N, C-alpha and C positions, 0 to 999 in steps of 0.2 A: 519647461521654462515657467518660473513662476510669474504672476501679474506683476507689473511695474508699479507697485504701490508706494505712496509716499511714506517716508519714515520719520520725517521731522514732526515737531509738534504743530498741531493744528487745532483750531478752535473747535472744529466739528470733524469727527471720525466719519459720520454719514449724515447726508441731508436728504430727505425724501421729498418729493413733489407729488401731491394727490389730493384727494377729497376725504374729508371726515364725515362720518356717518354715525348715526345711533341706530342699533339693532334691537328690535323689540323680540323678545324670546319668551314664549309661554311654556318652554320646557317640551315634554313629549306630548302635550295637548294640542290637537289641531286648532287652528286659529278661530274656526266657526265656532268652537266650544270654549274658548279661553276666556277667563276671568281676570287673571293677572299676568304681568310680564316682568321679566328682568331687562335692564336696559344696558346694553353693551356698547361702548364706544369703540368705533372700528374704522376700517378703510384699508384696502390691500397695501397701499404704499406706507400709510401711517403705521400699520402693524409691525412692519419691519423695523422702523425707527424705534418703536415703544419696546419691542422685544430686545433690541440690542442695547437699549439703555437700562431697562429694569433687570434682565437676567445677566447680560454679558458686561455690564458697566462701561459702556461706551458712551462718548459724547455725541448726541444725535440731535436732529432738528427736523422740522416738518414745515414746509412751505405750503400754505393752503388758503381756502376761504373761510371766513367766520362771519355768521350772521348774529347780529346784536339782538338777542331775545333770550328767554329762560333756557331753551334748549341749547343755545350757543354757550351759555354760562356753564350749564352741566358738563359740556364737552370740554370746554377748557379746563375745568377742575380735573377731569379724568386725565387730560393731556398732562397737566402738572404732576399728577400722582405717579404717572409713569416716568417722569424725569425727561421728557422730550422739550427741547426748545422750540417754541413756536415763532413762525414768521407769518403773521396774519395779514391778509387783505380783508378789511372790514366792509360788511355790507350791512345797511339798516334795514331791519324788518319792519313792514308797514302795519303790523299787528293783525293783518288779515290773510294776505296771500304770500307774503315772504319779502324777499328771498329766503329760503329755507335750508337747513341742513337736511340732507336726505334721510329718509326712513327706509330701513330695510326689515322686513319681516321674515322670520325664519324659525318654524317650529322643527324640533330635532327628529321627529318620528321615532319609531323604535321597532327593532326586530325586522318583520318583513314589511313594516310601513316606512316608507323612504322620507327623509327630510324634505321639506317645502320651502322654497325661497321666492319672494316677490318684492316688489319695490314701490316706493313713491318718491320719485326723484323730480317732481314737478316744481318748476321754479327754483331749481337748486343753485345755492350761491356758488359752488365750485364750478358749475358750468359756465358762469359768467366771467371767470377769469380768462385774461388774455395778456398777449406779450406786453411787457412794460409795467404789469402790476407789481413785479418784485425787482428790487434793485439787487441784481445778482452780485455786483461788486461790493455792496454793503453785507448782504447775506453771507457771502463767502470771504469776508474781508480778512479773518483771522486764519485762513487756510481750510482746505477740505480734501478729504482722502477718497470719499465714495459718494456717488450720487445715484438715487435710485428713483424709478418711477414705474408706471404700469399701465397695462391695456384697459383696466377698467376705467380709470381716470381719463385715458385718451378717448374713449367712446362718448363722452359727456356732452360735447359740442364741437362745432367747427373751428373754434378758437384755441382749443386745448392742445391739439398736436404741436401747433408752432410754439406754444409756450413750453411744452415739454422739450422740444429740439433747442429752443433758446436756453433753457436751463442746462441742457446737456452740453452745449458748446461752451458756456460759461464755465462749467465744471472741467471740462477738458482743459480749458485755459489755465485752470489751477493745477493741472497734473493729476486730477482725481480720476479713479475708476468709474466708468458709467455702467449701471445695470438696469435691466428692464424686464418685468414679469408680464408676460403676453397675457396671461389671465382673460383668455377669450370668453366672453359671455354673450351668447346668441341673443338673449332677451334685451341686452342694452345696445347692441349693434343694430337689431331690427328696428329699434326707435329712431335711428339716427342714419339711415340709409343702408342697412343690410350687409351682407357678406362682401359685396363689391367695395364698399367704402371701407369696411373694416381692414381688407387686404392692401388698399392703397395707402390707408392711413399708417398701418402698423409697418409696412415695408419702408415707409419714408422715415419713420422713427428709428427702426432697428438698424438702418444704415449708419446711425451714430452710436451704436452700442458696443461695449466691450464684452459684457457678460448678458447672456440670455437666460432666462427661466421659463420653462413651458414644457409641455408635453407634446406628444406626436399630433394630438387633435388641435392644439394651439397652434402649431406650426403649419398644420394643412389649412385650417380654417381661417386663422389669423393672418398667416403670411403666404398662403397660396402655394406652399412648397408641395410638390406632387409626392405621394407615398402611398404606403398600404392603407387599405380600407380600415378606418378607425372603429367601425361599429362591428366588426366581425366577432360572433360570439363564441367560436370554438378556439379562440387563442388567449393565453393567459395574459392579463394586464401587466404581469411582472416580466414579461419577455424583453429582455434587456436588447436583443439583436434588433428588435423593431425600432426602439427607440435610437440606439446607435446609427442606424441606417438613416433615420430621419435627420439626425445631426449632421452626418456627411452631406447630405443633400442641401441642408440649409446653409452651412457654412461655405459650400461652393457658390451659392447665391450671395452670401454676405460674408466675404473673407474678412472684414473687420472684426468679427466675432472670434474672441479668444477662449471663451468658455460658455458652456451650455450645462444646465442642471436641471433636474426635475425629480418629483416623487413619482413612485409606482404604486398603484394601490388596486388590490383586488378585494371587491366589496362582496362578502358572503351575506351580510345581512347589515341594517343600519349601524349595528353595534359590534360586529365583528369583521374586521378588516385585516388583510395581510399588507404590510407596509414595507416599502424598500424605496431606494433612490439611487440615481446615477449622476455621474459627473464626467464630463468631457473637457479637458484642458489641453489646449495646444496640440490635439491629436492623441493624447493619452487618455485611456478610459478606465474609470474607477466605478466600483459597484459596492453599495452598502450591504450589510446584513439583511435579513428579512426578520421582521417582527409580527407577532400575531396580536393585534390590538383589541382590546375591549374599549370601545369608543363611548365617551360621554357627549361629546360635541365636536363634530369634525370640523366645523368652520374655523378657519384659521391655521390649520395643519400646515398648508403649503406655505403661508408666510413664516411660519415657525421654522420650517426647513430652510427657507432662503435666509433668514436671519442667522440661524446657526451656522450655516455654510460660509455666509460672509464673515461672520465673526472668525471662524477658523482660518480663513485665507487672510484676514486683516492681522490676526495675531501670529502669523508666520508658521502655522501648522502645515504639515505635508498634505498634499491633496486629498489622499485617502482619509487622514484625521478630520480634515475640514468638512468632507462629505459626511462622515460618520456623526460629527456633531450636529449637522443639520438635520440628519435622519433622526437622531435621538431627540432633539429639541422638538422637532415636528411631531414625533410620535406622543412625547409628553403632553404636548399642547392639546391633543385629542382627549386627554384625562381630565381637562378643566372645562368649566363653564365659561363661555365667552370666547373672545377672538385674539386675546393678547396672553402673553406668558403669565404664569405663576411659578415657573421653575426657577431654581437657582443654578449658578453655573457649575457647582460640585454634583448636583443631581444629573445634569446633562452629561457631564464628563464621566460619571460613574456608569450610566446607561450605555453610552457610546463605546466604553470599554469592556462592556458585556455583563454590566450589573444586572441583577434580577429584582424581583418584587417582594422578597422576603421583608418581613417586618424589621424596621430600624429601631433598635432599643438602645 
């Protein structure tokens, strides 16, 4: 049974609610030896909106916090370049301590040396957001088809979960589909109460969700759903049986969920991954092909998968086709520097249909 998507003309195909960040990237150089950085504008929730606008041509928006200082101006410029409509709650920067837009530091590693990610989210503007900061009736006035948020944003402060739920309820009143990417990050939850708070918070949010994105670790550690040990070394990360078992357990606890999807990744080295994806839709199971990736930058691959799959569903593709589009777009995204797409729809469709890497002349 397909998702009950709106088919009438809407001002926004998708609205994301989340935090904007800037990522400093020294490439393969470890931070302690770095002298130069690339700056990537990102955010788990924003990336989905940016990918859908830039690659897939949809009308998307981002509801988020904006700090009025030069970093904020840089970020706003990149948002405009990706074609995403912003709905900002502005905060004045005091010139010294903030509020700030969060900084994420991430060197890519290489070969046997793993990537390293750490954060500076002190006095983050997005963490100050609360219910009432967005007039949802105005934001969604022209109609909305899909609403998206995620677990990274939910972890930032005590006020954010209620804001997410408020946005979800407003979207539901519009007849929109609601999706949520669990994106469990132990470092972030540790700073705001740890695993117990993560489970309490995410379960409260997921009770309002139609479509869930997350792997078996997200469901166990983020939702507290009992399942197989996620750290077993002798089992392939591409074992779809493990994931589908976790889905069955999860939807029993959350019968409101109609769709669950995730990527499956076997990491042989920092730059060599096996890549697959699975989709569960109203009890039907779908599995993508497996690709052998030569990875440039793995960050953003999961958001690339989510956006490609959402596009497939919103454009009326069959579930298997939608999954393959997400799998293909996520794979392509790992071949670019940065967190957001540089692909075209034609490239995604060609790879999803089995296209290779022969030179195009």
